[in-house]
ZADO-1210 file (C-alpha; in nm, 4 decimals, padded with zeros to 6 digits):
<atoms>
<atom x="10.2476" y="16.8451" z="10.0700" code="UNK" pos="1"/>
<atom x="10.5845" y="16.6652" z="10.1309" code="UNK" pos="2"/>
<atom x="10.9320" y="16.8068" z="10.0724" code="UNK" pos="3"/>
<atom x="11.0719" y="16.7082" z="09.7257" code="UNK" pos="4"/>
<atom x="11.3298" y="16.4112" z="09.7516" code="UNK" pos="5"/>
<atom x="11.6394" y="16.5227" z="09.5352" code="UNK" pos="6"/>
<atom x="11.9248" y="16.2514" z="09.4943" code="UNK" pos="7"/>
<atom x="12.3041" y="16.3446" z="09.4505" code="UNK" pos="8"/>
<atom x="12.2754" y="16.4096" z="09.0769" code="UNK" pos="9"/>
<atom x="11.9840" y="16.6604" z="09.1148" code="UNK" pos="10"/>
<atom x="11.7114" y="16.4056" z="08.9974" code="UNK" pos="11"/>
<atom x="11.3591" y="16.4133" z="09.1766" code="UNK" pos="12"/>
<atom x="11.2749" y="16.1085" z="09.3366" code="UNK" pos="13"/>
<atom x="10.9080" y="16.1031" z="09.3090" code="UNK" pos="14"/>
<atom x="10.8178" y="15.7275" z="09.2289" code="UNK" pos="15"/>
<atom x="10.7459" y="15.4951" z="09.5053" code="UNK" pos="16"/>
<atom x="10.8096" y="15.1341" z="09.4617" code="UNK" pos="17"/>
<atom x="10.7348" y="14.8788" z="09.7327" code="UNK" pos="18"/>
<atom x="10.7569" y="14.5119" z="09.7658" code="UNK" pos="19"/>
<atom x="10.7120" y="14.2422" z="10.0294" code="UNK" pos="20"/>
<atom x="10.9736" y="14.0309" z="10.2029" code="UNK" pos="21"/>
<atom x="10.9731" y="13.7584" z="10.4409" code="UNK" pos="22"/>
<atom x="11.0830" y="13.8224" z="10.8216" code="UNK" pos="23"/>
<atom x="11.4249" y="13.6249" z="10.7521" code="UNK" pos="24"/>
<atom x="11.4678" y="13.8363" z="10.4263" code="UNK" pos="25"/>
<atom x="11.4018" y="14.1628" z="10.6177" code="UNK" pos="26"/>
<atom x="11.6587" y="14.1020" z="10.8844" code="UNK" pos="27"/>
<atom x="11.9175" y="14.0004" z="10.6267" code="UNK" pos="28"/>
<atom x="11.8689" y="14.3041" z="10.4330" code="UNK" pos="29"/>
<atom x="11.8688" y="14.5267" z="10.7462" code="UNK" pos="30"/>
<atom x="12.2070" y="14.3543" z="10.8496" code="UNK" pos="31"/>
<atom x="12.3555" y="14.4251" z="10.5079" code="UNK" pos="32"/>
<atom x="12.2206" y="14.8062" z="10.5054" code="UNK" pos="33"/>
<atom x="12.3860" y="14.8525" z="10.8512" code="UNK" pos="34"/>
<atom x="12.7198" y="14.7066" z="10.7405" code="UNK" pos="35"/>
<atom x="12.7099" y="14.9141" z="10.4099" code="UNK" pos="36"/>
<atom x="12.6824" y="15.2464" z="10.5712" code="UNK" pos="37"/>
<atom x="12.4224" y="15.3347" z="10.3152" code="UNK" pos="38"/>
<atom x="12.0644" y="15.4363" z="10.3620" code="UNK" pos="39"/>
<atom x="11.8161" y="15.1424" z="10.2855" code="UNK" pos="40"/>
<atom x="11.7019" y="15.3393" z="09.9857" code="UNK" pos="41"/>
<atom x="12.0506" y="15.3638" z="09.8478" code="UNK" pos="42"/>
<atom x="12.1439" y="15.0235" z="09.9281" code="UNK" pos="43"/>
<atom x="11.8482" y="14.8609" z="09.7468" code="UNK" pos="44"/>
<atom x="11.8891" y="15.1010" z="09.4329" code="UNK" pos="45"/>
<atom x="12.2336" y="15.0176" z="09.3960" code="UNK" pos="46"/>
<atom x="12.1781" y="14.6478" z="09.4352" code="UNK" pos="47"/>
<atom x="11.9059" y="14.6460" z="09.1874" code="UNK" pos="48"/>
<atom x="12.0787" y="14.8379" z="08.9246" code="UNK" pos="49"/>
<atom x="12.3914" y="14.6234" z="08.9671" code="UNK" pos="50"/>
<atom x="12.6163" y="14.9012" z="09.1044" code="UNK" pos="51"/>
<atom x="12.9072" y="14.8374" z="09.3125" code="UNK" pos="52"/>
<atom x="12.8444" y="14.9009" z="09.6952" code="UNK" pos="53"/>
<atom x="13.1313" y="15.0994" z="09.8277" code="UNK" pos="54"/>
<atom x="13.1713" y="15.0808" z="10.1839" code="UNK" pos="55"/>
<atom x="13.3755" y="15.3734" z="10.3612" code="UNK" pos="56"/>
<atom x="13.5081" y="15.3070" z="10.7018" code="UNK" pos="57"/>
<atom x="13.3481" y="15.5172" z="10.9624" code="UNK" pos="58"/>
<atom x="13.2537" y="15.4601" z="11.3310" code="UNK" pos="59"/>
<atom x="12.9024" y="15.3414" z="11.2439" code="UNK" pos="60"/>
<atom x="13.0148" y="15.0886" z="10.9890" code="UNK" pos="61"/>
<atom x="13.2846" y="14.9823" z="11.2262" code="UNK" pos="62"/>
<atom x="13.0292" y="14.9148" z="11.5029" code="UNK" pos="63"/>
<atom x="12.8008" y="14.7291" z="11.2686" code="UNK" pos="64"/>
<atom x="13.1060" y="14.4940" z="11.1864" code="UNK" pos="65"/>
<atom x="13.1636" y="14.4575" z="11.5652" code="UNK" pos="66"/>
<atom x="12.8231" y="14.3616" z="11.6347" code="UNK" pos="67"/>
<atom x="12.8482" y="14.1289" z="11.3532" code="UNK" pos="68"/>
<atom x="13.1444" y="13.9672" z="11.4779" code="UNK" pos="69"/>
<atom x="12.9964" y="13.9300" z="11.8194" code="UNK" pos="70"/>
<atom x="12.7066" y="13.7639" z="11.6673" code="UNK" pos="71"/>
<atom x="12.9277" y="13.5076" z="11.4805" code="UNK" pos="72"/>
<atom x="13.1357" y="13.4371" z="11.7956" code="UNK" pos="73"/>
<atom x="12.7977" y="13.3532" z="11.9616" code="UNK" pos="74"/>
<atom x="12.7174" y="13.1135" z="11.6841" code="UNK" pos="75"/>
<atom x="13.0504" y="12.9046" z="11.7486" code="UNK" pos="76"/>
<atom x="12.9850" y="12.5468" z="11.8133" code="UNK" pos="77"/>
<atom x="12.6203" y="12.5767" z="11.6899" code="UNK" pos="78"/>
<atom x="12.4695" y="12.4969" z="11.3480" code="UNK" pos="79"/>
<atom x="12.4918" y="12.7956" z="11.1135" code="UNK" pos="80"/>
<atom x="12.1978" y="12.8685" z="10.8681" code="UNK" pos="81"/>
<atom x="12.2344" y="12.9822" z="10.5216" code="UNK" pos="82"/>
<atom x="12.1817" y="13.3567" z="10.5941" code="UNK" pos="83"/>
<atom x="12.4389" y="13.3586" z="10.8832" code="UNK" pos="84"/>
<atom x="12.6913" y="13.1838" z="10.6530" code="UNK" pos="85"/>
<atom x="12.6111" y="13.4412" z="10.3700" code="UNK" pos="86"/>
<atom x="12.6527" y="13.7189" z="10.6142" code="UNK" pos="87"/>
<atom x="12.9796" y="13.5748" z="10.7512" code="UNK" pos="88"/>
<atom x="13.1451" y="13.5469" z="10.4082" code="UNK" pos="89"/>
<atom x="13.0385" y="13.8973" z="10.3265" code="UNK" pos="90"/>
<atom x="13.1717" y="14.0341" z="10.6435" code="UNK" pos="91"/>
<atom x="13.5032" y="13.8666" z="10.6131" code="UNK" pos="92"/>
<atom x="13.5315" y="13.9751" z="10.2424" code="UNK" pos="93"/>
<atom x="13.4729" y="14.3420" z="10.3768" code="UNK" pos="94"/>
<atom x="13.7228" y="14.3054" z="10.6569" code="UNK" pos="95"/>
<atom x="13.9991" y="14.1784" z="10.4228" code="UNK" pos="96"/>
<atom x="13.9424" y="14.4408" z="10.1738" code="UNK" pos="97"/>
<atom x="13.9623" y="14.7187" z="10.4353" code="UNK" pos="98"/>
<atom x="14.2976" y="14.5990" z="10.5444" code="UNK" pos="99"/>
<atom x="14.4371" y="14.7149" z="10.2089" code="UNK" pos="100"/>
<atom x="14.2668" y="15.0479" z="10.1273" code="UNK" pos="101"/>
<atom x="14.0326" y="15.3131" z="10.2755" code="UNK" pos="102"/>
<atom x="13.7282" y="15.2057" z="10.0860" code="UNK" pos="103"/>
<atom x="13.5819" y="14.8764" z="10.0165" code="UNK" pos="104"/>
<atom x="13.3816" y="14.7444" z="09.7223" code="UNK" pos="105"/>
<atom x="13.1610" y="14.4578" z="09.8123" code="UNK" pos="106"/>
<atom x="12.9217" y="14.2449" z="09.6130" code="UNK" pos="107"/>
<atom x="12.5594" y="14.3079" z="09.6666" code="UNK" pos="108"/>
</atoms>
């Protein structure tokens, strides 16, 4: 029998919800999860429930930001697809918000 999964408020998470996504949607979701610093489960739950996604700067998040910026630099001079454009806006909003305070609230 598997270990009970309890969230921060002491609630048991015993319901499983699954869904299918395309390869492009999966990559975009993974990039957003890495930048948020949350677990994929917490990111999806917060997004679905319309909660704010608060990003706290830590080495993992900064490394993900670095990787995204390198990705954008490599795109310079090439055509940008809508997923990359969306991620670029999200990353820039996050960087600008991080300049002014220690936590960043980004739109899901």
